[in-house]
Every structure is written in C-alpha cells, then in structure tokens.
C-alpha positions as CSV (number, residue, x, y, z in Angstrom):
1,M,0.0,0.0,0.0
2,P,1.2,3.6,-0.6
3,I,3.1,5.4,2.1
4,S,2.7,9.1,2.6
5,A,5.9,11.1,2.2
6,A,4.7,13.4,5.0
7,S,5.8,13.0,8.6
8,T,8.7,10.9,9.8
9,T,9.5,7.3,10.7
10,D,10.1,8.3,14.3
11,D,7.4,9.0,16.9
12,R,6.6,12.6,17.4
13,R,6.9,12.0,21.1
14,P,8.2,9.1,23.2
15,S,6.1,6.0,23.4
16,A,3.4,6.5,26.0
17,G,4.1,3.1,27.5
18,A,7.8,3.9,27.9
19,S,7.3,7.4,29.4
20,A,4.4,6.9,31.8
21,S,5.3,7.8,35.4
22,A,5.1,4.9,37.9
23,D,3.2,7.0,40.4
24,R,0.9,8.5,37.8
25,P,-2.7,8.4,39.2
26,V,-4.9,5.8,37.5
27,R,-8.5,6.5,36.6
28,D,-11.1,4.1,35.2
29,L,-11.7,4.5,31.5
30,T,-14.3,3.2,29.1
31,V,-13.0,2.7,25.6
32,L,-15.4,2.1,22.7
33,H,-13.7,0.0,20.0
34,S,-15.0,-0.1,16.4
35,L,-14.8,-3.9,16.6
36,H,-17.2,-6.8,17.1
37,P,-16.9,-8.8,20.3
38,P,-14.6,-11.9,20.3
39,D,-16.3,-14.9,18.8
40,G,-14.0,-17.7,19.9
41,T,-11.6,-17.4,16.9
42,T,-8.3,-15.7,17.2
43,Q,-8.6,-12.1,16.0
44,F,-7.0,-8.7,16.7
45,V,-9.9,-7.9,19.0
46,D,-8.7,-10.5,21.4
47,Q,-5.6,-8.3,22.0
48,M,-7.8,-5.4,23.0
49,V,-9.7,-7.4,25.5
50,E,-7.1,-9.7,27.0
51,G,-4.4,-7.0,27.2
52,A,-6.6,-4.3,28.7
53,P,-5.6,-3.3,32.3
54,G,-8.2,-3.7,35.0
55,H,-9.1,0.0,35.0
56,V,-9.9,0.0,31.2
57,R,-13.5,-1.1,30.4
58,I,-14.0,-2.3,26.8
59,E,-17.2,-1.6,24.9
60,F,-17.9,-2.9,21.4
61,F,-19.3,-0.9,18.5
62,S,-22.9,-0.1,17.6
63,W,-24.0,3.2,16.1
64,R,-26.4,3.7,19.0
65,T,-23.6,3.4,21.5
66,A,-21.2,5.6,19.4
67,L,-23.8,8.4,19.1
68,T,-25.5,8.3,22.4
69,G,-23.5,6.1,24.8
70,R,-21.1,7.2,27.5
71,Y,-17.4,6.4,27.0
72,D,-14.1,8.2,27.4
73,V,-12.3,7.2,24.2
74,F,-13.4,6.1,20.7
75,H,-10.8,3.7,19.3
76,V,-11.2,3.0,15.5
77,H,-9.8,0.1,13.5
78,W,-10.3,0.0,9.7
79,P,-12.5,3.2,9.6
80,E,-13.7,2.3,6.1
81,L,-15.7,-0.6,7.5
82,L,-17.8,1.8,9.5
83,I,-19.4,3.2,6.3
84,R,-19.1,0.5,3.7
85,R,-22.4,-1.1,2.7
86,R,-23.9,-2.5,-0.5
87,S,-26.8,-0.1,-0.6
88,A,-25.9,3.4,-1.8
89,V,-28.6,4.9,0.5
90,R,-27.1,3.2,3.6
91,R,-23.6,4.3,2.6
92,F,-24.8,7.9,2.4
93,L,-26.6,7.7,5.7
94,L,-23.6,6.1,7.4
95,R,-21.3,8.8,6.1
96,R,-23.6,11.4,7.6
97,A,-23.7,9.5,10.9
98,L,-19.9,9.5,10.9
99,D,-19.9,13.3,10.5
100,V,-22.3,13.6,13.5
101,L,-20.2,11.3,15.5
102,M,-17.0,13.2,14.8
103,L,-18.8,16.4,15.8
104,R,-19.9,14.8,19.1
105,L,-16.4,13.7,19.8
106,R,-15.0,17.2,19.2
107,V,-17.7,19.0,21.3
108,Q,-17.4,16.6,24.2
109,R,-13.6,16.3,24.0
110,I,-13.6,12.6,23.5
111,P,-10.3,11.5,21.9
112,L,-10.5,9.8,18.5
113,V,-7.9,7.1,18.4
114,W,-7.0,5.2,15.2
115,T,-4.9,2.1,15.0
116,A,-3.4,2.4,11.5
117,H,-3.6,-1.2,10.4
118,N,-3.4,0.1,6.9
119,V,-2.3,3.6,5.8
120,E,-5.0,3.4,3.1
121,P,-7.8,0.9,2.5
122,H,-6.8,-2.1,0.4
123,E,-9.8,-1.7,-1.8
124,R,-10.3,1.8,-3.1
125,G,-13.8,3.2,-2.1
126,E,-16.0,5.6,-4.0
127,A,-15.5,9.3,-4.0
128,G,-18.0,9.9,-1.1
129,E,-16.2,7.4,1.1
130,R,-12.8,8.9,0.3
131,R,-14.0,12.3,1.4
132,S,-15.4,10.9,4.6
133,L,-12.2,9.1,5.4
134,A,-10.2,12.3,4.7
135,R,-12.4,14.2,7.3
136,F,-11.9,11.3,9.7
137,T,-8.1,11.4,9.3
138,K,-8.0,15.1,10.0
139,A,-10.1,14.6,13.2
140,V,-7.9,11.9,14.7
141,D,-6.2,12.8,18.0
142,L,-3.9,9.8,18.4
143,V,-2.5,7.5,15.8
144,V,-1.4,4.1,17.0
145,R,0.9,2.4,14.5
146,L,1.8,-1.2,14.8
147,N,5.4,-0.9,13.8
148,P,8.1,1.8,13.9
149,T,8.2,2.2,10.1
150,T,4.6,3.1,9.2
151,V,4.2,6.8,8.3
152,P,0.8,8.3,9.2
153,P,-1.1,9.4,6.1
154,V,-1.5,13.0,4.9
155,G,-4.1,14.7,6.9
156,A,-3.1,13.2,10.3
157,E,-0.5,15.8,11.0
158,R,-2.3,17.2,14.1
159,A,-2.4,13.8,15.7
160,E,0.1,12.5,18.2
161,V,1.7,9.2,17.2
162,I,2.7,6.2,19.3
163,T,4.0,2.8,18.4
164,V,2.4,-0.2,20.0
165,L,3.5,-3.5,18.4
166,H,1.0,-6.1,17.1
167,G,0.9,-8.8,19.8
168,H,1.7,-12.5,19.3
169,Y,-0.9,-15.3,19.3
170,R,1.0,-17.9,21.3
171,S,-1.4,-17.9,24.2
172,S,-4.5,-18.5,22.1
173,L,-3.1,-20.9,19.6
174,S,-1.2,-23.0,22.1
175,A,-4.5,-24.6,23.1
176,Y,-4.6,-26.8,20.0
177,P,-2.3,-29.7,19.1
178,A,0.4,-29.0,16.5
179,A,0.9,-31.2,13.5
180,T,4.2,-32.6,12.2
181,A,5.7,-30.6,9.3
182,Q,5.4,-32.3,6.0
183,P,8.6,-32.0,3.9
184,G,8.3,-29.7,0.9
185,R,4.9,-28.3,2.0
186,L,4.4,-24.5,1.3
187,L,1.3,-22.8,2.7
188,Y,-0.6,-19.6,2.1
189,F,-3.3,-18.9,4.6
190,G,-5.6,-15.9,5.4
191,I,-8.2,-14.0,3.5
192,I,-7.6,-14.2,-0.2
193,R,-7.8,-10.8,-1.8
194,P,-6.3,-9.7,-5.2
195,Y,-3.5,-7.6,-3.6
196,K,-2.2,-10.7,-1.7
197,G,-0.9,-12.3,-4.9
198,V,-2.1,-15.8,-4.5
199,P,-2.7,-16.6,-8.2
200,H,0.9,-15.4,-8.9
201,L,2.1,-17.7,-6.1
202,I,0.4,-20.6,-7.8
203,D,2.0,-19.7,-11.2
204,C,5.4,-19.6,-9.6
205,F,4.9,-22.9,-7.9
206,A,3.8,-24.5,-11.1
207,Q,7.3,-23.8,-12.5
208,L,8.9,-26.0,-9.9
209,A,9.4,-29.5,-11.2
210,D,10.0,-31.3,-7.9
211,P,7.1,-33.8,-7.5
212,E,7.7,-33.9,-3.7
213,L,6.8,-30.2,-3.3
214,T,3.2,-29.3,-2.4
215,L,1.3,-26.0,-2.1
216,R,-1.6,-25.6,0.3
217,I,-4.0,-22.6,0.1
218,V,-6.3,-22.0,3.0
219,G,-8.7,-19.0,3.5
220,K,-11.8,-17.3,2.3
221,P,-11.5,-15.9,-1.2
222,H,-12.8,-12.5,-2.4
223,A,-13.4,-11.0,-5.8
224,G,-13.3,-14.1,-8.0
225,Q,-10.1,-15.5,-6.5
226,G,-11.7,-18.8,-5.6
227,E,-12.3,-19.7,-9.2
228,I,-8.7,-19.2,-10.1
229,I,-7.5,-21.3,-7.2
230,E,-9.9,-24.1,-7.9
231,A,-8.8,-24.2,-11.5
232,A,-5.2,-24.5,-10.3
233,T,-6.0,-27.5,-8.1
234,H,-7.4,-29.3,-11.1
235,A,-4.4,-28.5,-13.2
236,D,-1.7,-29.5,-10.7
237,P,-2.4,-32.3,-8.1
238,R,0.3,-30.8,-5.9
239,V,-1.9,-27.8,-5.3
240,T,-4.7,-28.2,-2.8
241,A,-7.1,-25.7,-1.2
242,R,-9.5,-25.2,1.6
243,L,-11.4,-22.1,0.5
244,E,-13.3,-21.0,3.6
245,F,-12.8,-19.2,6.9
246,V,-11.3,-21.7,9.3
247,D,-11.3,-22.0,13.0
248,D,-8.2,-21.8,15.2
249,D,-7.7,-25.6,15.5
250,V,-7.5,-25.8,11.7
251,V,-5.1,-22.8,11.5
252,V,-2.8,-24.5,13.9
253,D,-2.9,-27.8,12.0
254,E,-2.4,-26.2,8.6
255,V,0.5,-23.9,9.7
256,T,2.4,-26.5,11.7
257,A,2.0,-29.1,8.9
258,S,3.9,-26.7,6.6
259,E,7.7,-26.1,6.3
260,L,7.3,-22.5,5.0
261,V,4.4,-20.0,5.0
262,V,4.4,-17.8,1.9
263,L,2.8,-14.3,1.9
264,P,3.4,-13.0,-1.7
265,Y,1.6,-9.6,-1.2
266,R,1.7,-7.3,-4.2
267,E,1.5,-4.2,-2.0
268,Q,4.1,-3.1,0.4
269,M,3.5,-4.9,3.7
270,H,3.0,-2.9,6.9
271,N,1.2,-5.1,9.3
272,S,0.0,-8.7,9.0
273,G,-1.8,-10.7,11.7
274,V,-1.3,-13.8,9.5
275,L,2.4,-13.3,9.7
276,L,2.3,-13.0,13.5
277,A,0.2,-16.2,13.7
278,A,2.7,-18.1,11.7
279,L,5.6,-16.9,13.9
280,S,3.6,-17.7,17.0
281,L,3.4,-21.3,15.7
282,G,7.1,-21.4,15.0
283,R,7.0,-21.3,11.2
284,P,9.2,-19.1,9.1
285,V,7.6,-16.8,6.5
286,L,8.6,-15.8,3.0
287,V,7.6,-12.2,2.4
288,P,8.5,-9.3,0.0
289,A,11.2,-7.1,1.3
290,S,10.0,-3.9,3.0
291,P,11.1,-1.7,5.9
292,T,8.5,-3.2,8.1
293,N,9.6,-6.7,7.4
294,Q,13.2,-5.8,7.9
295,A,12.4,-4.3,11.3
296,L,10.5,-7.4,12.2
297,A,13.4,-9.6,11.1
298,D,15.7,-7.5,13.3
299,E,13.4,-8.0,16.2
300,V,12.4,-11.7,16.0
301,G,15.5,-13.1,14.3
302,A,16.5,-12.9,10.6
303,P,16.0,-16.6,9.8
304,W,12.3,-16.3,10.5
305,I,11.5,-13.5,8.1
306,I,12.8,-14.6,4.7
307,Q,12.6,-11.6,2.3
308,Y,12.8,-11.4,-1.4
309,E,13.4,-8.4,-3.7
310,G,11.1,-7.6,-6.6
311,D,8.4,-10.0,-7.8
312,L,8.2,-13.6,-6.5
313,D,9.4,-16.3,-8.9
314,A,10.1,-20.0,-8.7
315,A,13.8,-19.5,-7.8
316,K,12.8,-17.4,-4.8
317,L,10.4,-20.0,-3.6
318,E,13.1,-22.6,-3.8
319,A,15.6,-20.3,-2.0
320,G,12.9,-19.6,0.7
321,L,12.4,-23.2,1.4
322,A,16.1,-23.9,1.6
323,A,16.5,-21.0,4.1
324,A,13.6,-22.4,6.2
325,R,15.3,-25.8,6.4
326,R,18.4,-24.2,7.8
327,I,16.6,-23.2,11.0
328,P,17.6,-25.6,13.8
329,A,15.0,-27.9,15.1
330,G,13.3,-26.6,18.2
331,A,14.2,-23.0,17.6
332,E,11.6,-20.3,18.1
333,P,11.3,-16.6,17.0
334,D,11.8,-14.0,19.7
335,L,8.3,-12.5,20.4
336,G,9.2,-11.1,23.8
337,L,8.2,-7.5,22.8
338,R,4.7,-8.6,21.8
339,D,3.2,-9.5,25.2
340,W,-0.5,-8.5,25.3
341,E,-0.3,-7.1,28.9
342,H,2.5,-4.8,27.9
343,I,0.5,-3.7,24.8
344,G,-2.5,-3.0,27.1
345,R,-0.5,-0.8,29.4
346,Q,0.9,1.2,26.4
347,L,-2.6,1.8,25.0
348,A,-4.0,2.8,28.4
349,D,-1.2,5.4,28.8
350,G,-1.8,6.7,25.3
351,Y,-5.5,7.0,26.0
352,R,-4.9,9.0,29.2
353,D,-2.4,11.3,27.4
354,A,-5.0,12.0,24.7
355,I,-7.7,12.8,27.2
356,E,-5.4,15.1,29.1
357,R,-4.4,17.0,26.0
358,L,-8.0,17.5,24.9
359,R,-9.2,18.5,28.4
360,A,-6.3,20.7,29.5
C-alpha cells in the first residue's frame, strides 16, 4: 500500500508506555472500539480485550452506543468498515452518521484514536467514502501504529503518534495440538484478496518441477479469487485448497504441517496478523522485502523473516524453502516484545495522554 511522504518514521513524542510515570494516578476508562466482540476465533480484537488493564473497560461498536453512549475514548480500527455497505442509501446515511459522531467527539472532547492497520484501505472506495475518510483522518487525535516504520497518512499531522507493536498469538493458539511438518509443503493462509498475490504464487509454484513439493491454500476468497485457485487445483495435483474461513484448530494444524508460510503480497507490507500467527506457531515466513519486514526480522531473528526483492518467482520459492530448512529444530522466534499485557498498558497510557491533551 502507498506510504505518505509526509511525517517521519520516528514517533513525534516518546512512546506512552515507555514514558508513563510509575506514580501517575490511574482513573477508570471506558473505551469504545469499532470492533465486534470476540467470537471464539483468534482475531485482533482479542488483544484489545485480554491486554486491557483492570481499569480499562472495553465496549464494542454499535451506532447507538457511538452516538448516544457514555465512553471516554473512541478507538477505531479499519475506519472504512464503518461506512461501507452494499446499498448506496445506507452508505450515504452512514457517512452522515460518521460526520455527526465526529462532531460529538469534538464537542465533548472525547479522543478519537486510530490504529493504523493500513495507511489506506486495500480496496479503493467511491468518492464519497474517500471524502469521509479524509475528514476522519483530520479529526484523529492519536495514531497508534503497529510498527516503527509506518508513516501516518497525509491529513493526520495534528495527531500524536505512538508505536504499539502487534501482539503475538501464542497464548490463544497453544490450546490446539500441532501437526508434524510435511517435507516440501508450502502454505498460504488468510483472507484471499487480489492484492495478496495468491494466483501469482500458484503460477510460480507450477514452474517447480519437484514432485515432492506441495502448495496448500487456506482461506476465504474474495473478488473471484476462488475460481482461479480451484482451476489450479485441477491443473496440478500438488496444489490443494480449503477455500473458507477456518477455526483456530484448523489454523494450527495447517500452519504446523507446513515447512514454510508464503505471503506474496503485491502491495508493500505494513502489518499482518497472519504473519504473526505463523511466527507464533514457530514457522518461518517468506515475504516481500519492506522496511516493516526488515524491522520485524531484526526483532524476532532474521532466519524467521525470509525476504525477497522484486516479484516472487520459482527460484525465490526454492531459496525460501532452503532457508527455512536451515533453522535448527526446536528454535523459536523471539516474540518477547509482543506481550499482550504490555500492549494494554501502552494503550492505556496513550488514552490518558490523549484525554489530558483535549481537556487541558
């Protein structure tokens, strides 16, 4: 995805979690997240709930709560999802509701916090949506970025910026039994969208002559991707697929049965929960080179983040698998900086800083 040239790669102030005073008074906070409640599957929302300190009460989104409820902070994830609907009338009405909501936040001095999972939506919306998101960006009080390399988009210059790393999934995925890695098995898993490059991955794999190699595709397809993948499974018996949303036990089984996870995204990678899930299960990941992926490699250990320059091809798949096989048996990536409780404390300090700035 595009990165704005504005701003800088460094926080505009020290991380809230790092700078908070040990004797700072703690007050109870209610935070409204633009997320659905946890549903038993591993999702980013789990980090918000399980990592929240005892004095932070979590509420989940409804328009009634957002417009009329009582809360201290509104924390948005993927703002485009608030206003995207199939009906043009509903889209128009939700854009107006978002305008009213932002007015309420400003009048009542309720901080608007945005976790910048993506600097821009993966799928470009219509003109009305883009105007609404531009107004949203200008209204943000605090940008939470998930890695130190993400540059906030144009329009968010007035917002403070903190870095709070994406947490690991070891605690939730460890409840399920791991499989034994199958030699030569490559895996893509996660939602299958055009920008994620899965058809290109299949084309590259088809150029590998080794009959012992296999490619597994697991995830729910979008925008006609399913038909392409099903055709590939008929053309090459080494390619198999499970084209649906899968539960955590299946994720654990599929990931641990592979030697290498491949994420051949066609856009520059910033954040990936799928990548963190693979690392949490002790599997290396082949990804396009990017500043974010380099920072992650420096953090968790270079062997676990296998990067390639340019477009993926068959030779890079072979090289990635060879690199994965050089990792010693029993080794694990270092995910010590991605503890959920630490994340919760950082966010709570960021919330309190934002409240104090607005109400000073």
